[in-house]
TIBADREN-351349 format. One record per residue (C-alpha): residue number from 1; residue in one letter; x, y, z. Coordinates in steps of 0.1 Angstrom, whole numbers, plus 2048, in hexadecimal, padded with zeros to 3 digits. Last residue first. Layout:
<recs>
REC,NUM,a,X,Y,Z
...
</recs>
This chain:
<recs>
REC,401,d,DF7,682,302
REC,400,k,DFF,65E,30E
REC,399,h,E10,65E,32F
REC,398,r,DF8,645,340
REC,397,a,DFF,62B,325
REC,396,i,E25,628,32D
REC,395,l,E25,605,33A
REC,394,w,E09,5F8,325
REC,393,s,E19,605,305
REC,392,v,E3B,5F6,30F
REC,391,l,E2C,5D3,315
REC,390,l,E17,5D4,2F5
REC,389,d,E33,5E1,2E0
REC,388,r,E4B,5C6,2EC
REC,387,r,E32,5A9,2E9
REC,386,d,E45,598,2CD
REC,385,d,E48,575,2DC
REC,384,g,E5D,563,2C1
REC,383,d,E6D,54B,2DA
REC,382,v,E92,554,2DA
REC,381,g,E93,575,2C7
REC,380,s,E74,57F,2DB
REC,379,l,E89,57D,2FA
REC,378,i,EA2,596,2ED
REC,377,t,E87,5AE,2E2
REC,376,q,E75,5AA,304
REC,375,g,E95,5B5,316
REC,374,t,E9B,5D2,2FE
REC,373,a,E78,5E0,300
REC,372,i,E75,5DC,326
REC,371,m,E97,5EC,32A
REC,370,s,E8D,609,313
REC,369,a,E6E,60F,328
REC,368,t,E83,614,347
REC,367,q,E9B,62B,334
REC,366,g,E7F,63F,326
REC,365,d,E6D,643,347
REC,364,l,E8E,64E,356
REC,363,a,E93,668,33B
REC,362,d,E70,677,33F
REC,361,l,E4F,66D,32F
REC,360,g,E35,688,32C
REC,359,s,E38,68B,306
REC,358,y,E2A,669,2FF
REC,357,g,E1C,670,2DD
REC,356,r,E31,65B,2C6
REC,355,s,E4D,674,2C4
REC,354,r,E50,672,2EA
REC,353,l,E55,64C,2E7
REC,352,l,E71,650,2CE
REC,351,r,E83,66B,2E3
REC,350,v,E7F,655,302
REC,349,y,E8F,639,2EF
REC,348,n,EAD,64E,2E5
REC,347,v,EB6,659,307
REC,346,g,EB0,636,316
REC,345,r,EC7,625,2FD
REC,344,w,EE3,63E,301
REC,343,r,EE3,63A,327
REC,342,r,EE4,613,325
REC,341,q,EFE,614,30A
REC,340,d,F15,62B,31F
REC,339,i,F12,614,33D
REC,338,v,F1A,5F6,327
REC,337,y,F37,607,316
REC,336,p,F47,60F,337
REC,335,s,F47,5EA,33F
REC,334,l,F61,5E0,324
REC,333,a,F7E,5DD,33C
REC,332,p,F69,5C4,34F
REC,331,d,F6F,5A9,335
REC,330,r,F56,58C,336
REC,329,a,F38,5A0,341
REC,328,a,F44,5BB,329
REC,327,a,F42,5A3,30C
REC,326,l,F1F,599,317
REC,325,v,F14,5BD,319
REC,324,v,F21,5C5,2F6
REC,323,a,F10,5A6,2E8
REC,322,l,EF0,5B0,2F9
REC,321,e,EF2,5D2,2E8
REC,320,g,EF7,5C2,2C6
REC,319,r,EDA,5AA,2CD
REC,318,a,EC4,5C8,2D5
REC,317,v,ECE,5DA,2B6
REC,316,a,EC9,5BB,2A0
REC,315,q,EA7,5B4,2AF
REC,314,g,E9C,5D8,2A9
REC,313,r,EA7,5D5,285
REC,312,w,E96,5B3,283
REC,311,p,E74,5C2,289
REC,310,i,E74,5CE,265
REC,309,p,E87,5B2,255
REC,308,d,E6C,598,25E
REC,307,v,E7E,577,267
REC,306,g,E79,558,251
REC,305,p,E9E,551,24C
REC,304,p,EB4,565,264
REC,303,p,EB5,58B,25E
REC,302,s,ED1,59A,249
REC,301,p,EE9,5AF,25D
REC,300,p,EDB,5D1,268
REC,299,d,EDA,5EF,250
REC,298,g,EE9,610,259
REC,297,r,EDE,634,261
REC,296,g,EBD,629,270
REC,295,d,EC6,636,292
REC,294,a,EC7,613,2A1
REC,293,i,EDD,608,284
REC,292,l,EF6,624,28A
REC,291,y,EF6,61E,2AF
REC,290,v,EFE,5F9,2AB
REC,289,g,F19,602,292
REC,288,s,F29,619,2AC
REC,287,i,F2A,5FB,2C3
REC,286,a,F3B,5E7,2A8
REC,285,a,F55,602,2A4
REC,284,k,F5C,603,2C9
REC,283,f,F63,5DD,2C7
REC,282,l,F7A,5E3,2A9
REC,281,d,F8D,5FE,2BB
REC,280,a,F92,5E6,2D9
REC,279,a,F9F,5CB,2C1
REC,278,t,FB8,5E4,2B5
REC,277,r,FBE,5F9,296
REC,276,f,F9B,604,28C
REC,275,y,F9C,61B,26D
REC,274,y,FBC,60F,25E
REC,273,g,FB6,5EB,26B
REC,272,v,F96,5E9,256
REC,271,a,FA9,5F5,237
REC,270,s,FC5,5DD,23F
REC,269,r,FAD,5C0,242
REC,268,s,FA0,5C8,21F
REC,267,l,F7C,5D3,21B
REC,266,g,F5C,5C0,211
REC,265,a,F4C,5CA,232
REC,264,r,F45,5A7,23E
REC,263,e,F66,599,233
REC,262,a,F79,5B7,242
REC,261,v,F65,5B3,263
REC,260,a,F6E,58E,266
REC,259,r,F93,594,25D
REC,258,h,F96,5B1,275
REC,257,t,F88,59B,291
REC,256,l,F67,59D,2A4
REC,255,a,F5C,578,2AA
REC,254,e,F60,57A,2D0
REC,253,a,F49,598,2D0
REC,252,g,F2B,583,2C5
REC,251,s,F23,570,2A6
REC,250,d,F06,57F,293
REC,249,v,F02,5A0,2A5
REC,248,l,F27,5A7,2AB
REC,247,v,F30,59D,287
REC,246,h,F15,5B5,27A
REC,245,c,F21,5D0,291
REC,244,a,F44,5CC,283
REC,243,a,F36,5CF,260
REC,242,l,F24,5EF,26B
REC,241,a,F45,5FD,277
REC,240,a,F57,5F2,258
REC,239,d,F3D,603,241
REC,238,r,F3F,622,257
REC,237,k,F65,624,251
REC,236,p,F61,61B,22C
REC,235,g,F4B,639,225
REC,234,p,F2C,64B,232
REC,233,g,F33,663,24F
REC,232,m,F3F,658,271
REC,231,a,F40,677,287
REC,230,d,F1C,672,292
REC,229,p,F25,64E,29B
REC,228,v,F30,658,2BF
REC,227,d,F0E,667,2C9
REC,226,g,F16,67C,2E7
REC,225,a,F34,67C,2FE
REC,224,p,F54,668,2F6
REC,223,l,F5C,64E,310
REC,222,g,F70,654,330
REC,221,l,F56,641,344
REC,220,r,F55,655,364
REC,219,g,F44,673,356
REC,218,d,F28,65E,348
REC,217,m,F21,64F,36B
REC,216,r,F1E,672,37A
REC,215,r,F09,67E,35D
REC,214,v,EF1,661,362
REC,213,l,EF0,667,388
REC,212,r,EE8,68C,382
REC,211,s,ECC,684,36A
REC,210,f,EBC,66B,382
REC,209,l,EBE,683,39F
REC,208,p,EAF,6A0,38B
REC,207,e,E93,689,37D
REC,206,r,E87,67B,39E
REC,205,g,E88,655,3A1
REC,204,l,E8D,651,3C6
REC,203,g,E69,654,3D2
REC,202,d,E4F,660,3BA
REC,201,r,E48,661,396
REC,200,e,E2F,647,38A
REC,199,l,E3C,632,36D
REC,198,r,E29,612,372
REC,197,s,E30,613,397
REC,196,s,E46,5F3,395
REC,195,l,E57,5FF,376
REC,194,r,E5F,622,383
REC,193,d,E6C,613,3A4
REC,192,i,E81,5F9,392
REC,191,a,E90,614,37B
REC,190,m,E99,629,399
REC,189,r,EA8,60B,3AA
REC,188,r,EBE,605,38B
REC,187,l,ECA,628,38B
REC,186,l,ED3,625,3B0
REC,185,r,EE5,604,3A9
REC,184,y,EF8,614,38C
REC,183,d,F05,630,3A3
REC,182,l,F0F,615,3BC
REC,181,d,F23,600,3A3
REC,180,a,F21,5DB,3AD
REC,179,g,F09,5D1,391
REC,178,v,F1E,5E0,376
REC,177,v,F25,5C3,35F
REC,176,l,F0E,5A6,369
REC,175,g,EF4,5C0,373
REC,174,n,EF1,5CC,34F
REC,173,f,EE6,5A9,344
REC,172,g,ECD,5A7,361
REC,171,e,EBF,5C9,357
REC,170,d,EB7,5BC,334
REC,169,t,EA8,59A,33E
REC,168,v,E9B,5A7,35F
REC,167,y,E86,5C0,34D
REC,166,a,E78,5A9,332
REC,165,a,E6D,58E,34B
REC,164,a,E5E,5A8,363
REC,163,l,E4B,5B9,347
REC,162,g,E3D,598,33A
REC,161,a,E32,58E,35D
REC,160,w,E22,5B0,362
REC,159,i,E0E,5AC,342
REC,158,a,E02,58A,34C
REC,157,s,DF9,596,36F
REC,156,a,DE3,5B2,363
REC,155,e,DD7,5B6,387
REC,154,i,DEF,5A8,3A1
REC,153,r,DF2,58A,3B8
REC,152,g,DDD,570,3A6
REC,151,e,DF9,568,38D
REC,150,f,E18,57D,393
REC,149,l,E31,563,39F
REC,148,r,E23,547,38A
REC,147,t,E25,55C,36A
REC,146,w,E48,567,374
REC,145,f,E54,544,378
REC,144,a,E43,539,358
REC,143,r,E58,552,344
REC,142,r,E78,542,351
REC,141,e,E6B,520,349
REC,140,a,E61,52B,325
REC,139,l,E84,53A,322
REC,138,w,E94,518,329
REC,137,p,E7C,508,310
REC,136,t,E89,520,2F5
REC,135,v,EAE,51E,2FF
REC,134,q,EB7,4FB,2F4
REC,133,a,EA4,4FB,2D3
REC,132,a,EB0,51E,2CC
REC,131,v,ED4,511,2D0
REC,130,e,ECE,4F6,2B6
REC,129,a,EBC,50F,29E
REC,128,d,ED9,528,29F
REC,127,r,ED5,54C,292
REC,126,p,EB8,557,2A9
REC,125,a,EC6,543,2C6
REC,124,r,EE9,552,2C7
REC,123,l,EE3,56F,2DE
REC,122,a,ECC,55B,2F5
REC,121,l,EE8,541,2F6
REC,120,d,F02,559,302
REC,119,m,EEB,56B,31A
REC,118,w,EDF,54A,32A
REC,117,i,F02,53E,32F
REC,116,l,F0C,55F,340
REC,115,q,EED,55C,356
REC,114,t,EF5,539,361
REC,113,l,F18,543,369
REC,112,r,F0C,560,37E
REC,111,a,EF3,549,390
REC,110,e,F11,535,39C
REC,109,g,F1C,551,3B3
REC,108,q,F09,572,3B0
REC,107,v,EFB,583,391
REC,106,m,ED7,577,392
REC,105,a,ED4,57D,3B8
REC,104,d,ED7,5A2,3B5
REC,103,l,EBD,5A3,399
REC,102,y,EA4,58E,3AE
REC,101,q,EA9,5A4,3CC
REC,100,e,EA1,5C4,3B8
REC,99,l,E83,5B4,3A6
REC,98,i,E75,5A6,3C6
REC,97,a,E78,5C7,3D9
REC,96,a,E68,5DB,3BD
REC,95,l,E4B,5C3,3BB
REC,94,a,E45,5C4,3E0
REC,93,q,E46,5EA,3E1
REC,92,r,E2F,5EC,3C3
REC,91,d,E14,5D5,3D1
REC,90,l,E14,5B0,3CB
REC,89,r,DF8,59E,3DE
REC,88,e,DF5,57D,3F1
REC,87,l,E19,578,3FB
REC,86,g,E1C,559,410
REC,85,d,E2C,544,3F5
REC,84,l,E47,55E,3EF
REC,83,r,E64,548,3FB
REC,82,e,E55,52A,3EA
REC,81,l,E53,53C,3C9
REC,80,w,E77,548,3CC
REC,79,e,E84,526,3D5
REC,78,d,E71,517,3B7
REC,77,h,E83,531,3A2
REC,76,w,EA5,526,3AE
REC,75,r,E9D,501,3A9
REC,74,q,E90,508,386
REC,73,d,EAF,51C,37D
REC,72,r,EC7,502,389
REC,71,l,EB4,4E7,376
REC,70,r,EB5,4FE,357
REC,69,e,EDA,501,35B
REC,68,r,EDE,4DB,35D
REC,67,t,ECA,4D6,33D
REC,66,v,EDD,4F2,32C
REC,65,v,EFF,4E1,334
REC,64,e,EF2,4C0,328
REC,63,s,EE5,4CD,307
REC,62,l,F05,4E1,301
REC,61,i,F1A,4C1,307
REC,60,d,F03,4AD,2EF
REC,59,a,F07,4C8,2D4
REC,58,k,F2D,4C6,2D8
REC,57,a,F2B,4A1,2CF
REC,56,g,F2E,485,2E8
REC,55,l,F37,48B,30C
REC,54,h,F4C,46E,319
REC,53,y,F5A,460,2F8
REC,52,a,F5D,483,2E9
REC,51,l,F70,48F,307
REC,50,a,F87,471,306
REC,49,g,F8E,477,2E2
REC,48,s,F95,49C,2E7
REC,47,t,FAF,492,301
REC,46,a,FAB,49A,326
REC,45,g,FBC,4B1,33F
REC,44,v,F9C,4C2,34D
REC,43,a,FA0,4E6,340
REC,42,d,FB7,4DD,323
REC,41,g,F9F,4C3,317
REC,40,l,F82,4DB,31A
REC,39,r,F95,4F4,305
REC,38,r,F9D,4DB,2EA
REC,37,f,F7A,4CC,2EA
REC,36,s,F6C,4EE,2E4
REC,35,m,F55,503,2FA
REC,34,a,F66,523,2F2
REC,33,r,F51,529,2D3
REC,32,l,F31,525,2E8
REC,31,g,F3B,542,2FE
REC,30,g,F5C,54A,310
REC,29,h,F53,54F,335
REC,28,a,F32,53D,337
REC,27,l,F38,523,31D
REC,26,e,F5A,51A,32B
REC,25,r,F4C,519,34E
REC,24,r,F30,501,343
REC,23,a,F48,4EB,32F
REC,22,a,F5E,4E7,34E
REC,21,e,F3F,4DE,363
REC,20,i,F36,4C5,348
REC,19,l,F58,4B5,349
REC,18,r,F57,4B2,36F
REC,17,d,F34,4A4,36F
REC,16,i,F40,48B,354
REC,15,q,F5C,480,36B
REC,14,p,F46,47E,389
REC,13,d,F2D,466,377
REC,12,p,F0B,46C,387
REC,11,a,EFC,47E,369
REC,10,p,EE5,49A,374
REC,9,a,EC2,48F,381
REC,8,a,EA6,494,369
REC,7,d,E8D,4B1,36E
REC,6,p,E9A,4C4,34F
REC,5,p,E96,4A6,338
REC,4,g,EB3,48E,334
REC,3,s,ED4,493,320
REC,2,t,EE6,475,313
REC,1,m,F0B,470,310
</recs>
């Protein structure tokens, strides 16, 4: 099977189309590991030999799936540009409306599958050169959409394009999990208003309402309050939690097993099982490991070849968070952890920014800025664009002491 450029027509063979659609759904719902010949054969009633004959190697299947997803993306973005063709200027109201509608559309129907595939591959790209080769041009097309949308319509259009690309990356992932929750949607609208006004404080995003909504969502989660890893002192339990985080960052939640964690931690499987009995316990341990690394109380996994270990810590934390969101998008029972993670990240980020001389920032400012930082960190893991500090600094500049 051959894969053409992004503007090529999909293969006309109905049988191949059916097989590629099955591969697409396996990739979206189970990740790259799930896109095996055995699973595809079970899905379409074919033997592995027949699949290899029609589709070629697994890399060929991935290439064809990504090519078709890029075509879907391009058509969707062209529709957006055509829809907004008569818009001469982007004011804050127009920007907020576009971001809100865009985020809603990202998680509906077939677009949801595209977003799940994008998440899975973006998470794997820094560790897998073949995946990176597939995702990097796709990201360039996504960035180009925002450039075209903002160019000539707003001052500092390149900065705004970067902010929008980063924000919809992070918020779009969260929306896959909790996008229908009304409290979350109010919080999201507050963040959009802050972003589109460059952190001016008016309208919906008042601090008392924001804090009450956060407390309301926290109270519904049934999760421990505060910083969970505080109770985890040095020792084999913390070692196992950090090892679980390393597996999560490197290979995703589907790779989290007692065997994998034990091998990474240099512990026995029984020792890991003693501290974290079930798969759910292991998942919680991995999240605790993300917190420990973010707080500087643990080391991230070793960076990929040629990657600077200093910015890699931030990459590892962001990738761990993304892996949690991706797991929750596939298993709704995990959604409380996504809400808790979003809250925790904003609280910690506003503390960091205040310590750097931005004492006037409030909690909503911190959460909004953290979403830009996380989204841009994820994107930079794909294409090496490290504008995170530039984008955040521009966004919060008016609050410098």
